[in-house]
Every structure is written in structure tokens, then in C-alpha cells.
TIMAR-32696 format. One line per field, with one value per residue (C-alpha): residue number from 1; residue in three letters; z, y, x. Coordinates in pm, whole numbers, padded with zeros to 5 digits. Layout:
N
zaza = [NUM;...]
sevo = [ALA;...]
w = [Z;...]
v = [Y;...]
u = [X;...]
This chain:
593
zaza = [1;2;3;4;5;6;7;8;9;10;11;12;13;14;15;16;17;18;19;20;21;22;23;24;25;26;27;28;29;30;31;32;33;34;35;36;37;38;39;40;41;42;43;44;45;46;47;48;49;50;51;52;53;54;55;56;57;58;59;60;61;62;63;64;65;66;67;68;69;70;71;72;73;74;75;76;77;78;79;80;81;82;83;84;85;86;87;88;89;90;91;92;93;94;95;96;97;98;99;100;101;102;103;104;105;106;107;108;109;110;111;112;113;114;115;116;117;118;119;120;121;122;123;124;125;126;127;128;129;130;131;132;133;134;135;136;137;138;139;140;141;142;143;144;145;146;147;148;149;150;151;152;153;154;155;156;157;158;159;160;161;162;163;164;165;166;167;168;169;170;171;172;173;174;175;176;177;178;179;180;181;182;183;184;185;186;187;188;189;190;191;192;193;194;195;196;197;198;199;200;201;202;203;204;205;206;207;208;209;210;211;212;213;214;215;216;217;218;219;220;221;222;223;224;225;226;227;228;229;230;231;232;233;234;235;236;237;238;239;240;241;242;243;244;245;246;247;248;249;250;251;252;253;254;255;256;257;258;259;260;261;262;263;264;265;266;267;268;269;270;271;272;273;274;275;276;277;278;279;280;281;282;283;284;285;286;287;288;289;290;291;292;293;294;295;296;297;298;299;300;301;302;303;304;305;306;307;308;309;310;311;312;313;314;315;316;317;318;319;320;321;322;323;324;325;326;327;328;329;330;331;332;333;334;335;336;337;338;339;340;341;342;343;344;345;346;347;348;349;350;351;352;353;354;355;356;357;358;359;360;361;362;363;364;365;366;367;368;369;370;371;372;373;374;375;376;377;378;379;380;381;382;383;384;385;386;387;388;389;390;391;392;393;394;395;396;397;398;399;400;401;402;403;404;405;406;407;408;409;410;411;412;413;414;415;416;417;418;419;420;421;422;423;424;425;426;427;428;429;430;431;432;433;434;435;436;437;438;439;440;441;442;443;444;445;446;447;448;449;450;451;452;453;454;455;456;457;458;459;460;461;462;463;464;465;466;467;468;469;470;471;472;473;474;475;476;477;478;479;480;481;482;483;484;485;486;487;488;489;490;491;492;493;494;495;496;497;498;499;500;501;502;503;504;505;506;507;508;509;510;511;512;513;514;515;516;517;518;519;520;521;522;523;524;525;526;527;528;529;530;531;532;533;534;535;536;537;538;539;540;541;542;543;544;545;546;547;548;549;550;551;552;553;554;555;556;557;558;559;560;561;562;563;564;565;566;567;568;569;570;571;572;573;574;575;576;577;578;579;580;581;582;583;584;585;586;587;588;589;590;591;592;593]
sevo = [UNK;UNK;UNK;UNK;UNK;UNK;UNK;UNK;UNK;UNK;UNK;UNK;UNK;UNK;UNK;UNK;UNK;UNK;UNK;UNK;UNK;UNK;UNK;UNK;UNK;UNK;UNK;UNK;UNK;UNK;UNK;UNK;UNK;UNK;UNK;UNK;UNK;UNK;UNK;UNK;UNK;UNK;UNK;UNK;UNK;UNK;UNK;UNK;UNK;UNK;UNK;UNK;UNK;UNK;UNK;UNK;UNK;UNK;UNK;UNK;UNK;UNK;UNK;UNK;UNK;UNK;UNK;UNK;UNK;UNK;UNK;UNK;UNK;UNK;UNK;UNK;UNK;UNK;UNK;UNK;UNK;UNK;UNK;UNK;UNK;UNK;UNK;UNK;UNK;UNK;UNK;UNK;UNK;UNK;UNK;UNK;UNK;UNK;UNK;UNK;UNK;UNK;UNK;UNK;UNK;UNK;UNK;UNK;UNK;UNK;UNK;UNK;UNK;UNK;UNK;UNK;UNK;UNK;UNK;UNK;UNK;UNK;UNK;UNK;UNK;UNK;UNK;UNK;UNK;UNK;UNK;UNK;UNK;UNK;UNK;UNK;UNK;UNK;UNK;UNK;UNK;UNK;UNK;UNK;UNK;UNK;UNK;UNK;UNK;UNK;UNK;UNK;UNK;UNK;UNK;UNK;UNK;UNK;UNK;UNK;UNK;UNK;UNK;UNK;UNK;UNK;UNK;UNK;UNK;UNK;UNK;UNK;UNK;UNK;UNK;UNK;UNK;UNK;UNK;UNK;UNK;UNK;UNK;UNK;UNK;UNK;UNK;UNK;UNK;UNK;UNK;UNK;UNK;UNK;UNK;UNK;UNK;UNK;UNK;UNK;UNK;UNK;UNK;UNK;UNK;UNK;UNK;UNK;UNK;UNK;UNK;UNK;UNK;UNK;UNK;UNK;UNK;UNK;UNK;UNK;UNK;UNK;UNK;UNK;UNK;UNK;UNK;UNK;UNK;UNK;UNK;UNK;UNK;UNK;UNK;UNK;UNK;UNK;UNK;UNK;UNK;UNK;UNK;UNK;UNK;UNK;UNK;UNK;UNK;UNK;UNK;UNK;UNK;UNK;UNK;UNK;UNK;UNK;UNK;UNK;UNK;UNK;UNK;UNK;UNK;UNK;UNK;UNK;UNK;UNK;UNK;UNK;UNK;UNK;UNK;UNK;UNK;UNK;UNK;UNK;UNK;UNK;UNK;UNK;UNK;UNK;UNK;UNK;UNK;UNK;UNK;UNK;UNK;UNK;UNK;UNK;UNK;UNK;UNK;UNK;UNK;UNK;UNK;UNK;UNK;UNK;UNK;UNK;UNK;UNK;UNK;UNK;UNK;UNK;UNK;UNK;UNK;UNK;UNK;UNK;UNK;UNK;UNK;UNK;UNK;UNK;UNK;UNK;UNK;UNK;UNK;UNK;UNK;UNK;UNK;UNK;UNK;UNK;UNK;UNK;UNK;UNK;UNK;UNK;UNK;UNK;UNK;UNK;UNK;UNK;UNK;UNK;UNK;UNK;UNK;UNK;UNK;UNK;UNK;UNK;UNK;UNK;UNK;UNK;UNK;UNK;UNK;UNK;UNK;UNK;UNK;UNK;UNK;UNK;UNK;UNK;UNK;UNK;UNK;UNK;UNK;UNK;UNK;UNK;UNK;UNK;UNK;UNK;UNK;UNK;UNK;UNK;UNK;UNK;UNK;UNK;UNK;UNK;UNK;UNK;UNK;UNK;UNK;UNK;UNK;UNK;UNK;UNK;UNK;UNK;UNK;UNK;UNK;UNK;UNK;UNK;UNK;UNK;UNK;UNK;UNK;UNK;UNK;UNK;UNK;UNK;UNK;UNK;UNK;UNK;UNK;UNK;UNK;UNK;UNK;UNK;UNK;UNK;UNK;UNK;UNK;UNK;UNK;UNK;UNK;UNK;UNK;UNK;UNK;UNK;UNK;UNK;UNK;UNK;UNK;UNK;UNK;UNK;UNK;UNK;UNK;UNK;UNK;UNK;UNK;UNK;UNK;UNK;UNK;UNK;UNK;UNK;UNK;UNK;UNK;UNK;UNK;UNK;UNK;UNK;UNK;UNK;UNK;UNK;UNK;UNK;UNK;UNK;UNK;UNK;UNK;UNK;UNK;UNK;UNK;UNK;UNK;UNK;UNK;UNK;UNK;UNK;UNK;UNK;UNK;UNK;UNK;UNK;UNK;UNK;UNK;UNK;UNK;UNK;UNK;UNK;UNK;UNK;UNK;UNK;UNK;UNK;UNK;UNK;UNK;UNK;UNK;UNK;UNK;UNK;UNK;UNK;UNK;UNK;UNK;UNK;UNK;UNK;UNK;UNK;UNK;UNK;UNK;UNK;UNK;UNK;UNK;UNK;UNK;UNK;UNK;UNK;UNK;UNK;UNK;UNK;UNK;UNK;UNK;UNK;UNK;UNK;UNK;UNK;UNK;UNK;UNK;UNK;UNK;UNK;UNK;UNK;UNK;UNK;UNK;UNK;UNK;UNK;UNK;UNK;UNK;UNK;UNK;UNK;UNK;UNK;UNK;UNK;UNK;UNK;UNK;UNK;UNK]
w = [-00322;-00388;-00256;-00247;-00114;00124;00359;00720;00951;01255;01301;01357;01197;01176;01032;01011;00844;00661;00767;00430;00552;00256;00214;00085;00421;00396;00080;00076;-00243;-00267;00009;-00008;00289;00332;00432;00751;00862;00848;01222;01310;01098;01205;01584;01469;01300;01647;01833;01628;01647;02030;02061;01784;01984;02291;02155;02021;02331;02498;02259;02254;02630;02581;02331;02597;02856;02626;02416;02543;02559;02226;02050;02179;02055;01702;01804;01913;01490;01511;01787;01679;01313;01447;01632;01380;01408;00981;00922;01140;00957;00628;00748;00863;00538;00331;00564;00562;00215;00002;00205;00237;00467;00758;00641;00258;00393;00595;00314;00066;00336;00406;00068;-00089;00244;00163;-00162;-00093;00117;-00145;-00391;-00198;-00283;00038;00168;00543;00422;00162;00431;00669;00419;00624;00943;00748;00645;00956;01090;00816;00879;01243;01191;00926;01138;01424;01146;00976;01252;01096;01291;01238;01229;01567;01561;01911;01916;01721;01782;01642;01534;01209;01000;00911;00511;00382;00162;00490;00848;01025;01334;01508;01344;01448;01806;01898;01810;02003;01995;02091;01801;01558;01488;01168;00966;00568;00397;00051;00174;00438;00507;00795;00987;00914;01210;01107;01159;01478;01682;01514;01651;01983;02016;01897;01605;01268;00998;00633;00433;00101;-00011;-00380;-00472;-00193;-00175;-00500;-00427;-00078;00047;00375;00494;00310;00485;00486;00630;00736;00763;00949;00914;00570;00472;00265;00278;00131;00008;00001;00134;00096;00387;00413;00413;00672;00899;00841;00964;01218;01368;01318;01499;01807;01782;01788;02105;02261;02156;02289;02616;02639;02518;02811;03031;02927;03027;03300;03123;02959;02593;02584;02320;02427;02476;02701;02480;02617;02364;02461;02337;02339;02236;01964;02095;01931;02254;02635;02714;02507;02754;02963;02719;02617;02952;02999;02652;02828;02652;02855;02778;02481;02166;01970;02085;01815;01879;01586;01744;01958;01606;01424;01706;01717;01520;01693;01766;02098;02359;02513;02838;02598;02493;02853;02980;02750;02761;03146;03133;02959;03153;03459;03373;03296;03608;03533;03221;02890;02660;02339;02237;01844;01729;01494;01197;00998;00633;00375;00480;00818;00798;01064;00919;01109;00987;00647;00446;00058;-00162;-00274;-00584;-00421;-00027;00077;-00075;00001;00326;00591;00952;01026;00728;00839;01196;01090;00823;01162;01423;01674;01619;01698;01969;02134;02169;02248;02532;02655;02603;02790;03095;03076;03073;03444;03523;03429;03146;02849;02542;02233;01844;01545;01231;00872;00875;00516;00554;00846;00806;00890;01205;01285;01230;01481;01746;01697;01775;02088;02199;02158;02321;02622;02664;02663;02963;03164;03116;03266;03566;03427;03509;03262;03189;03074;02943;02780;02518;02136;01845;01529;01276;00971;00757;00402;00203;00251;00601;00589;00326;00562;00932;01087;01024;01188;01485;01570;01649;01802;02118;01925;01579;01509;01226;01063;00871;00707;00561;00488;00281;00130;00000;-00087;-00338;-00426;-00312;-00184;00178;00157;-00190;-00200;-00623;-00530;-00198;-00315;-00391;-00031;00152;00378;00234;-00054;-00053;-00055;00263;00451;00355;00462;00796;00839;00766;00996;01259;01189;01231;01569;01701;01576;01712;02057;02036;02047;01706;01727;01483;01518;01232;01112;01002;01362;01439;01210;01332;00965;00996;01396;01313;01056;01253;01541;01296;01172;01506;01653;02019;02022;01837;01905;01806;01841;02156;02037;01869;02157;02286;01987;01903;02266;02236;01916;02066;02338;02135;01908;01962;01840;01656;01452;01399;01245;01032;00889;00848;00657;00401;00350;00258;-00019;-00216;-00467;-00507;-00213;-00281;-00230;00064;00217;00179;00338;00648;00686;00673;00943;01158;01110;01216;01526;01594;01470;01676;01489;01407;01097;00854;00547;00277;00508;00783;00676;00510;00786;00991;00738;00740;01155;01128]
v = [-02761;-02624;-02755;-02498;-02601;-02388;-02407;-02535;-02337;-02417;-02755;-02870;-02871;-02582;-02531;-02257;-01974;-01719;-01389;-01220;-00889;-00657;-00454;-00142;-00093;00296;00466;00813;01033;01366;01586;01962;02247;02596;02745;02857;02520;02407;02438;02233;01964;01974;01917;01653;01478;01498;01354;01082;00987;01030;00806;00577;00522;00475;00171;00000;00042;-00129;-00386;-00476;-00513;-00759;-00941;-00973;-01095;-01367;-01498;-01327;-01021;-01133;-01158;-00859;-00667;-00680;-00362;-00164;-00095;00037;00266;00392;00476;00648;00903;00941;01305;01310;01119;01347;01650;01525;01465;01858;01982;01814;01992;02320;02338;02138;02223;01863;01734;01537;01206;01262;01375;01031;00826;01010;00983;00638;00499;00675;00541;00197;00202;00242;-00091;-00273;-00218;-00300;-00601;-00745;-00970;-00861;-00499;-00574;-00770;-00488;-00330;-00495;-00315;00027;-00020;-00121;00180;00361;00186;00258;00644;00683;00512;00784;01066;00947;00833;00481;00199;-00070;-00406;-00568;-00921;-00940;-00848;-01114;-01243;-01618;-01845;-01763;-01871;-01563;-01512;-01238;-01125;-01119;-01011;-00742;-00757;-00601;-00790;-01136;-01041;-00942;-01265;-01453;-01794;-01913;-01686;-01731;-02100;-02082;-01857;-01893;-01612;-01578;-01453;-01552;-01809;-02014;-01716;-01453;-01295;-01457;-01792;-01679;-01551;-01830;-02126;-01945;-01925;-02265;-02149;-02361;-02178;-02213;-01946;-01917;-01979;-01871;-01680;-01742;-01391;-01440;-01812;-01699;-01454;-01357;-01619;-01919;-02254;-02311;-02577;-02530;-02821;-02677;-03039;-03053;-02702;-02747;-02491;-02644;-02383;-02445;-02851;-03068;-03188;-03488;-03325;-03073;-03373;-03578;-03261;-03159;-03493;-03453;-03101;-03239;-03554;-03382;-03166;-03509;-03668;-03390;-03397;-03775;-03712;-03464;-03720;-03888;-03579;-03763;-04109;-04227;-04223;-04607;-04877;-05222;-05375;-05119;-04839;-04526;-04228;-03839;-03617;-03240;-02943;-02687;-02316;-01964;-01758;-01818;-01803;-02134;-02337;-02383;-02525;-02754;-02893;-02926;-03122;-03378;-03232;-03353;-03041;-02849;-02938;-02654;-02306;-02069;-01716;-01507;-01322;-01154;-00943;-00977;-00844;-00500;-00258;-00207;-00496;-00666;-00610;-00869;-00823;-00855;-01203;-01294;-01211;-01426;-01731;-01730;-01715;-02047;-02191;-02081;-02201;-02559;-02602;-02821;-02960;-02945;-02656;-02671;-02296;-02254;-01979;-01695;-01830;-01500;-01447;-01610;-01537;-01343;-01046;-00757;-00398;-00241;-00517;-00319;-00680;-00643;-00802;-01147;-01311;-01637;-01573;-01937;-02000;-01703;-01514;-01670;-01850;-01918;-01761;-01460;-01476;-01551;-01233;-01033;-01139;-00885;-00953;-01295;-01270;-01079;-01390;-01647;-01416;-01379;-01790;-01841;-01616;-01799;-02178;-02169;-02148;-02502;-02769;-02559;-02659;-02496;-02565;-02421;-02387;-02473;-02586;-02692;-02737;-02815;-02469;-02312;-02538;-02467;-02076;-02092;-02289;-02049;-01739;-01944;-02012;-01659;-01504;-01779;-01626;-01270;-01379;-01518;-01180;-01017;-01281;-01364;-01744;-01990;-02348;-02473;-02801;-02653;-02904;-02785;-02959;-02848;-02909;-03123;-02947;-02985;-03284;-03197;-03245;-03547;-03733;-03695;-03697;-03895;-03594;-03337;-03554;-03585;-03223;-03220;-03336;-03413;-03356;-03268;-03331;-03054;-03232;-02926;-02773;-03110;-03185;-02860;-02884;-03207;-03230;-02871;-02749;-02414;-02529;-02254;-02226;-02404;-02441;-02702;-02862;-03172;-03259;-03171;-03473;-03708;-03989;-03930;-04227;-03985;-03833;-04150;-04296;-03933;-03987;-04324;-04227;-03971;-04200;-04481;-04245;-04114;-04463;-04564;-04266;-04293;-03959;-03856;-03771;-03612;-03514;-03182;-03051;-03113;-03466;-03573;-03438;-03624;-03945;-04118;-04092;-04209;-04602;-04502;-04257;-04521;-04802;-04617;-04552;-04257;-04215;-03858;-03635;-03238;-03158;-02872;-02896;-02966;-03288;-03444;-03619;-03775;-03910;-04049;-04248;-04401;-04467;-04646;-04866;-05042;-05234;-05133;-05459;-05354;-05008;-05131;-05381;-05079;-04892;-05218;-05222;-04843;-04810;-05036;-04856;-04628;-04375;-04147;-04149;-04560;-04497;-04219;-04430;-04757;-04555;-04389;-04746;-04886;-04610;-04618;-05025;-04947;-04643;-04636;-04358;-04087;-03807;-03615;-03593;-03816;-03982;-04315;-04159;-03974;-04299;-04507;-04250;-04209;-04574;-04554;-04254]
u = [05215;05546;05864;06181;06536;06765;07020;06878;07062;06834;06726;06325;06009;05722;05378;05198;05045;05291;05371;05556;05751;05798;06124;05922;05716;05819;05879;05953;05898;06068;05928;06045;05950;05954;06305;06118;06036;06405;06471;06126;06218;06574;06433;06182;06487;06695;06371;06351;06723;06710;06416;06563;06906;06697;06477;06781;06975;06642;06678;07069;07004;06705;06884;07218;06962;06777;07055;07395;07552;07773;07476;07316;07686;07532;07337;07632;07702;07338;07367;07709;07579;07263;07478;07763;07812;07915;07562;07396;07573;07458;07113;07104;07240;07014;06732;06907;07033;06802;06494;06439;06207;06360;06211;06329;06678;06712;06571;06805;07129;07086;07022;07344;07520;07411;07496;07883;07813;07581;07873;08185;08363;08376;08115;08136;08038;07759;07611;07588;07309;07059;07171;07147;06792;06685;06815;06644;06303;06321;06379;06126;05866;05973;05916;05638;05456;05401;05344;05635;05499;05632;05727;05771;05371;05207;04824;04911;05179;05321;05640;05824;05888;06141;06364;06579;06542;06713;06900;06606;06368;06519;06615;06275;06133;05893;05954;05620;05464;05714;05721;05994;06178;06228;06413;06561;06927;07146;07417;07508;07685;07395;07235;06941;07088;07299;06992;06730;06969;07015;06638;06575;06330;06341;06530;06603;06795;06869;06566;06537;06173;06011;05893;05767;05554;05407;05160;05058;04780;04939;04993;05361;05590;05980;06208;06508;06692;06676;06656;06340;06011;05691;05433;05042;05066;04768;04605;04780;05117;05062;04871;05221;05414;05210;05284;05646;05625;05472;05658;05974;05868;05786;06107;06341;06173;06230;06606;06648;06627;06995;07174;07339;07382;07705;07711;07818;07789;07581;07901;08046;08277;08270;08222;08313;08046;08151;07982;08028;07996;08004;07915;08000;07623;07599;07808;07486;07262;07598;07603;07204;07216;07479;07834;08097;08289;08358;08530;08510;08533;08465;08635;08536;08289;08487;08548;08248;08033;08209;08325;08635;08921;08883;09167;09350;09118;08814;08956;09052;08706;08507;08747;08781;08373;08339;08610;08410;08056;08231;08363;08643;08537;08786;08778;08905;08940;09032;09250;09097;08917;08877;08811;08641;08300;08425;08526;08553;08481;08790;09070;09068;09139;09215;08974;09048;08880;08870;08849;08781;09141;09291;09466;09205;09245;09572;09713;09546;09654;10052;10017;09883;10102;10016;09626;09760;09951;09672;09458;09741;09817;09459;09420;09757;09632;09311;09456;09545;09232;09088;09128;09234;09351;09451;09406;09500;09258;09333;09662;09773;10142;10423;10551;10242;10203;10592;10542;10228;10414;10676;10434;10295;10643;10744;10388;10499;10877;10715;10439;10755;10970;10668;10567;10273;10169;10001;09999;10321;10215;09909;09819;09836;09634;09559;09223;09245;09034;09207;09317;09731;09695;09459;09670;09998;09846;10123;10341;10108;10112;10450;10425;10071;09915;09593;09379;09021;08868;08680;08415;08236;08591;08707;08413;08393;08777;08797;08472;08532;08171;08089;07912;07692;07576;07223;07284;07513;07398;07335;07683;07816;07822;08026;07921;08172;08414;08683;08574;08530;08852;09029;08868;08994;09352;09345;09178;09424;09744;09607;09567;09914;10050;09858;09704;09367;09183;08836;08562;08382;08096;07812;07892;07939;07595;07397;07280;07306;07705;07733;07794;08031;08222;08234;08353;08595;08736;08693;08616;08541;08239;08225;07880;07610;07456;07107;07225;07408;07106;06997;07361;07369;07065;07167;07508;07322;07142;07418;07778;08092;08092;07743;07935;08255;08031;07854;08226;08368;08078;08062;08421;08369;08117;08221;07903;07784;07414;07431;07631;07437;07119;07273;07386;07033;06889;07112;07063;06685;06732;06879;06708;06348;06204;06401;06187;06353;06105;06210;05965;06008;05935;05583;05490;05501;05296;05032;04975;04949;04739]
């Protein structure tokens, strides 16, 4: 039995036989044709392009219906590239001038084209290599008559194992048959992560060496909570995890009954639970899970899902859809957080040695004010449709905050001149994601309406740990004393200034931290919608006095692991039915069995 560690990107536990998908399904050797055959090969190529384009359009439309048009827009890049006149001329030139077969012309051209992406210094462009190979495989299967593996037509439940999954493969998943996903590459923002999370399929990415360790037919366990994959488990481990898999399903059904119940402690303190979303269609899932609104609406998809910049009307349509679906509930729209690991092809950004410390997020927006104003105009226009609030990300100095507010004010004046209505009393806040703001929260609260602690980046920048790197994953924890003290500092400042401080990020959706966060004084958490029922149940099982006692003890601890163990034990004391697959849970259920 081997245990491999990766990055959990979609929660849940899955036990099934592995299906290993090879990157080398079709290899094309050098193939020449007689000059008299060039016209026939050219026609064969054009027919393959036409058929492939039609398939991709169908796949895009199916994906849009299943998980939203924003996710479906991933395939617009495929359609555009496949029908790019320059690329088609390259294919035809290799057939006409080099007398290559259509198959070899496609293979050579796309391999050369892909190398440009592979060697690119920008991570966004390197990531698009999967799209190039996806198109290559589709075209070659049409040209050779080889049957592509149809993941959507599996005969039995499997866990997919691959170096990576192409967008086409991931989008065609049947969640009744694909129980889990484990891939070598990818991060939290990869296509695989986005779609697997949308479909609710347990997934772990960044599992180094899994292709060498696993063969098709091997039994495999995917634990999306812990980012762990177990290969060839023994009978007891299989039984324990199948128990957890079934218990998770039953538990989820039971938790959904809490949808309309308040997140209120036993001693009568109400906690506001909001949802974090990427796409407009996710509002329905958030409301179904009991969200009281949207506390973090990430807007980067408008840029990442397209090969051209979104217009003001594109922005407005997306925001208006979310506001309409919320029917009066609040939504906090975060302005663009591009840069670092989120790049768009049409932005032509310079390569940076340390992009997470470079021109990203609010810095990028302030450096590209025309782009920034397009979004601000759309948010302001949409602000008259409901309870809309605006939030600036990654503020690290008062100068940045004041510059952002100045651009907002300037945009408001433009709308005034044009006679376009907007909410003049729009509430404006900012995220606390770096130590420089967490150390001086009162300064920022005097010029904002609210603060939201972004726990993912606050941990990353406080501890100097890349949150997407599995090699240092054990160092990334909200249980570090420095992180806990910074959160308390921000919350205390909010209380003294009588302004709301919320927390958004993975920390807020982890039951191990619920009592700590409430005990530190937080009363608003914005989390992944799927985590809302679990957090709500725990809140309803404790008193605020108990949470404050836990926080006081945690604040005195000096070691992250000791703190985490303490918080976990306290959570289990009040919430013994929590189903996460940890050692104590497995041992307990083994005894029951």
C-alpha cells in the first residue's frame, strides 16, 4: 500500500478501480505521400477540422448547460485555434510542399506550435499546452480512424489517473461513473480543478509520480479533503474508506436539511454564512446549501475563459445575473485579482521572476486603469439592481487604497456626466491578505466600510509558503500562532471601529477552525458553498462561551501542530459525527465494524 500526497481541489472520498489515461494514445511517425495524393489528403484534413470543430461546439454547449456558460467558454480557445487560417495554411503547406500525410502534417505542426507554449516563461501560456494536445488528439483520431477514449461512456465506476486531463476529457465526465480524479500536474485554478469542483467529484492534483505507481485496474482511494491518494490499499483500508464514502453521502443528505435553519450558537449568537463563487451559475448551489448571500464573487473568469478582453457589457451581464439570482441577498464583488498564477493571453504582461510578489491584483489594475475602469463602470451600473458591495483585493499600503478609491470616484463622475444611475452609497471594502495591512487594520478601517480577511493569501505571505506547492504543503496552516494573532488583531480593530470584519478562504470552511474563529470574535464567514452545511451544524452544536475558551487556549500555544491537534480534538468533542477521513475516525469505525 502506497500513500501519495498532492493538493486537494475538490472534497470527498472515492474508492474505485483506476483507469490510467496515457498521454501517448496516438503517436504518428514520419509519413510521406505521393504528390498525386496531395489534394485527397488536403480534403481529408479539412473534413477532419470541420468534424472536430462541430464536436467541440457540441461539447462547449453541453458543458455550458451542465456547469455554466463561463466554464463552457474554455472551449472557445479550441474552436478559435482549430479554425485559425494561419494554422490551417501551415497544415496544408506541409502536405503540398513536404508531401506529408495529413496525420503527420497535423502532428508536426501542432508539436512545433506546442513547443512555443511549453518554452514560454509565462505560466499561463505553458498551461495552454494541454489545449494544444487536446486539439491534436481530436484531429488525429479523426484522420486515423482511431477511437478516442470516451470518458463519458464508461461501463463501470473508476478513478481517473493521468499526467493531466485535457479540458475536453474533464468536461465530458459522467460523475456517476467517474468517482474520483488523481493527476500529476495542475493546481487549484487548473481546468481539472474548476470542473471537478463544479461537478462535485473528489479530486487531487499535483500527485507526483502517480503515473509510475498506478496501473489500470489497481484499486485506488482519492481523499479530496486531505489531498491524499492511496494506491493498492489493503482490505481493511478499503473497507474503512468505503464506509466513509457511503457515510459522506448520507451525511451530506442530512446536512442539506439545515438549509433554512439559522447558523445560531446554542446560546443564541447568530453567525452569517456567505458563499464564495467563481461563476454566476454557482449562486444556485450556494443558496441550496444555505448561504445568506455571496461574500466573495471572484471575477477573473471573465478574462481567463476567453481569448479576448471582456467588454463593459460582458461584465455587467455577469454581475446582473448574480444579483438577479440572489433576489435581494447581498453580494460582495471583488475587483480583478489577475496576475501571479492567473494570466490571460490577451493581456501581454511582462514575465516576472516572482509573480506572486509582483504586479498582480490591485497593482495590476492601478497600472492598467482603462481595464480597471471597465470593471468599475459595470459594477456601479449593476449596483442599482440589488445589495451590491465592492471589495479591493491585495491592498498592501494606504497609497494603493487611496489610489483605488480615486479611480472609483473618477468612474462615478464619468457616469454622472453620462446620466447613468448607480448606488451613490455603495459600500466599499478591502481584503486583508498581507501582513502590512493586518498589522495596521485601524488605519484602513477609517477609510473603508468593511474588511475581509483573505486567509489563503494571508497564510501564504505571513509564513512565506507557496500555497500551491505540495512539497511545502505541511507548512501551510492557519494554526500558526502568527496567523491566529493577526486575525485577532484585525477583528479587534473592526470591533473598536464598529465595522464588520469577515473571513473568506479555506480556513473558514474547515470545521477544525470554526470554534477558534468564532472565539476570536468573527461573526461572518464566507466559504465554499459545499462547506456551509457542515460549518452551520457545528455552530449550532456549540456555545460562544465554549468557542472563546478554545480561542484563549489556542492563543497561548507556540507550535502550529500542537494548536491544530488541540483544535481538532475540541471540534470532535462537540461534533463527533464529522466524516473527514482521519486516523481517529477510521480507528473508531473499525471497532464499530
